[in-house]
N, C-alpha and C positions, 0 to 999 in steps of 0.2 A: 605459532604459524611460521616462525622463521625457518627457512629452508624449504617450505612447501611450495613457495613460488619465488622466482628470482626477484631480488631487490632492485634490479636495474629496471627503472620505469622510464618510459618516454611518452610524453603527451604529444600526439600527432596533430590533432586539430583543436585549436583553442579559440574561443571567442567570448567576449564579455560584454554585457550591456546592463543598464539599469532599467528595471521594469518601470514604465511610465506611470502606472497606477500607484507606485509606491513613492515617487519623487515628492519630497517636501513633507511627507507625513512624519509627525513626531508626537508620540503619545507616551505617557508614563507607564512603566510596568505596573500591573495591578499589585497592590500591597495588602489588600484586605479582601475578605470574602464578599463584602458588599460591592466592591469595585471590580471584582474579577469577571471578565466577559470574554470567554474563549471564542465567541462568534464574531467579534469585531476584528478588523485588520490590526496587525501588530504595529509597533512603533518604528520598525526599522525599514529602510530602503532595501531592496532585494537585488543582488547581483546574480548573473547567470553565467556559468562557464561550461563549455562543452569539452569533452575529452574522449579519446579513443582508449579503451581499456584493453591492453594486449594480454592474451593468455597463451604463452608459448607452449605450455604443457599440453594444451588442447588445440593448438594451432588455430586460433581464432581472435578476432578483434570485435569488441562489443562497444558500440557507440553509447556514450553516457552523457548525462547532464547533471550539473550541480547547481542548486540554488542556495544562496547563502546571505546572511544578514550583513548589512553595512554597519557593523558595530564590533567593538573589541570582544575577543573571546576569553577563555576557550568556550566553544559552543558544543552542545550535544550533537551527535551525528545520527541521522535517520536515513535508512534506505527504503525506497518505495519500489515494490514489485508489481508489474502490470498483469492484467488478465491475459488469457490465451487469445492471441490475435491482436493484442494491444502493442504499445510501444512506450518509450521513455517519457513521452509527454501526454500520457493518457489521463492524468489527473493533476494538471498544473493548477487548477483551482485550489487543490489541497497543498501541494508542495510549495507553492508561493506563499500561502497563508502561514504554513509552519515556519518558513524562512523569515517572514516578517516578524515572527515572534521569537526569533533568536536561534533557530535550528539550521544546521547545515543539512540539506536534503539532497540525496543523490538518487538518481534513477537511471536505468539502462535499458537498451533493447536486449531482451533475453535471447538466448542462442537460437531459438526457433525462428526468431525474426531476423537475426543478423547472419546466420550461417546458411548459405544456399543449400547445402547437403541435407538440411533438416526440413526444407520446404516440401509441400505436397507436390507430387508429380502426376501427370496425366496417366491413366491406365495403371495406376498403382495396384499391385496385388495385395491381398489381405496380409500376406506374410511380410511384405515390405512395409506396409502401413504399421503393423504391430511393432516392427523393429524401429521404425522412425519415431513412433510415439514413446517407446521405451527410452530412446536416446534423448528425446525432448524432456521427459520427466527427470531423467538422470542428470541433465545439464542445469536444472533450475537452481539447486542449492549451491553448486560450485560457482555459478554466475554471481550470486549474491556475495559469497565469501571472497571471490576474486576482486569484486568492487570494493569491499571493505579493506582488503589488503592494499589496494591501489591508493585509497584515500588516507589510510593510517600510516603507510610506509612512504608512498611516493608523493603524497600531498597534492596541492592544486597548482603546481607549476607557476609560481610567480604571484598568485593571489594571496593577499595578506589575510588568510583565514586560519584561525587557530581552532583545531578540532580536539575535543576531549574524548580519548579512546576509552575512558571508563564509563561513558554515558552513550550507549548505542541502542537505538530502537529500530524496529522493523515494522513497516506498514505494507499491506498488500491486498489486492482485490481479486476474488475468484481463484483462478490458478495461482495468482500472486499471493492470495491469502493462504493457500496451501503451502506455497513456497516459504513464506516467513515462519509458519509453524514448523515446517520440516527443518529449516535452517536452525531454529532455536534448539532443536534436539541434538545438534552436532557442533554448534559454535557457542562456546561459553562466554563470548564477548557480548552477547545479546542480553540486554537488561529490561526491555519492554517490547510488547508486541501489540499491534492493532490489526485485526483480520476483518476485512470487509467481505461479507458473503463468501467465506472460504470454501473451497472444495475439501474433500477428505472424509466425507461421511462414510460410515461402514456400508451402507446400502444406497449408493447414489441412484438417481433416476436414470431411466434409459437415455443413452446418448451423452451422459455426463462422464467425464474421465474417471475411471476407477483407479485411485492412487492412495494406497494405505498411508497413514500417518503414524509415526512413532511419537507419542505424546508423553512418555515417561521421561521427562527432562532431567530428573534428579536434582532439581533446584526450583525455586519459586521465581518464575518470570511473569510479572503481572501482565495480564492479557485482556484486551477489550475486543469483544465480538460485536460487529454491527451487521444487521440483517435487514431485508426488505420484505414486507408483508406479502406482496404479490410476485415475488421472485419466482420465475418459472423454472429455470434449471437448478437453482440452489435455494429452495424455500427455507423459511425459518426452522422447520423441523429438522432439516439436514444440518443447519448451523448448530442447532441445539444438540445434535448428536456429537459433534466435535467439541462443543462447549462443555457438555457433561463429562467427556472423557479427558479433559485437560486438567491435570492436577496442579493448579496454580491459583493465585489470587486472580479473580476474573469477574468480569461484568459482561452482560449482553443486552443490547438495546435493538429493538426492531422498529424501523420507520414504517408507519402505515401508508397504504396506497403508493407503494414504491415497487419497482421491478429491478432486475439485475443490472440494468444500465444506469441506475440512479447514483452510481458511485464514480462515474467518469465525467469528463469535461462537458461534452455536448449531450446532455441527457436526452433531450427531445430528439435530436438528430440520430443518436445512437439507437434509441428505442424504436423509432420509426424504421430505421434501416434493418434492425433485427426482425421486425414484424414483416418486412417485405422479403426476407430471405427464405429460401427453400432449404431447410435443414436436412442434411443427408442421413440415411440409414435410421438407426434407432432414435435419433433426435427429431425425426420428422414431425412428431406430435407437438413440438414446442411452439411452432408458428401460430397454430390455432388457439393455443392456451394463453397467449399474451394479450393483455387488455390494451385497448387504444390509449394513447397518452392523455386524452381528454378525461379518462376515468382515474388517472393517477395524479399524484402530487407533482408540482412543477420541479424543474431542475434547480431553480433558485432555492426552493425550500430544502431539497435534498442536499445541496451543497452546504447550506448552513448547518444542517444536521451532522454531516460528515466532518466538516471543518471543526465545529465546536467540540464534539465529543472526542475526536482524535487528538486535538490539541490538549484538551483537559487531561486526558489519560497520560500523555507524554509529559505534560507539566508536572502532574502528580508523581510520576515515577522517576523520570530522568532528572527533573529539577527539584524534586522534593518541595514543590510549591504548596504551602499549606492552604492557600486560597483555592487551588485546584482540587486538593483533597477534600476540602469542605464542599465544594461544588458537587463532586461525585458522591460524597457521603449523604448528601441531602436527597430529597425526592427528585431524581433527574427528570421524571415525567412532568413534574410541575415546572421545572426550569425550561424544558422544551416547549411546553404549552405556552409559556410566557412569550416565546418567540414564534408562536403559531405553528409549532411542529407537533404532530400527533404521533406518539410512539408508545411502545410497550417495553417496560423494563422487566427483564427476567432475573430471577434470583437463583443463586446456586442451590 
């Protein structure tokens, strides 16, 4: 990647704090299968650092945020990619959890959020909308790669954080799930992927972005797919389509009684807001198809599901943690049931 972007980096806005919920927590790393619990908070306090990622080649600045463990490194690096309409703090329940377990976790506002020219305009013509959507799709992978370059070359501007460039994972939700799968096709630095209800199905439902995926990666990148049983825009059958076409070591688990918003911070609020929306055009059918929150599992249950399985996959792949490998090799459904999580495990 040397030469693709300038190595002259400048962090514009920086702030750091210690998350209060992690202060004073000290737990031992799990050393055996019996003691391994990916659902529990990690042993490390978590620092937060904000930075502006400059991309001179595309003339834009992308606000980003890094959560990192208060422990000696080197640490594996994970990039989180948000859903369409989301932002860098869409899943802090997950990024904080991963950081507490020893990961440096970076997220950014993708170009469609940060670049005014990509925002929807009133009285937009079909032609202009199509061009804007194409530009948004085309920006997604470069956004992630630029963030990786910033952290691997520019560092964290004064933070004593040691990142291991040989252990890089990507996690994304919805359009972000599509993004991390698409990035893996072109960036050989990626060693592990977790896709939460990803887009990219060959036949998406009406109103869902049609964006093909190149899944012939030419190497094995272990991938975990998480889906939601009652997901309206991207149901499990759509995730299974992408899962089946991914030629890699892979697992897929579907959380029962969950919808598309069960992968973000404020599940109940996000779900109720989506049900109150009037979806435009071909997506108009979605509002009536969404179940009320009272018929779905709680956000607390969903967060436990997402935190535990995402961490276990990253531990097994990036950290070669044998306890995590054993956790995933056993009957995951039984493990989830022990935590009052009802799920379906799909086999390749």
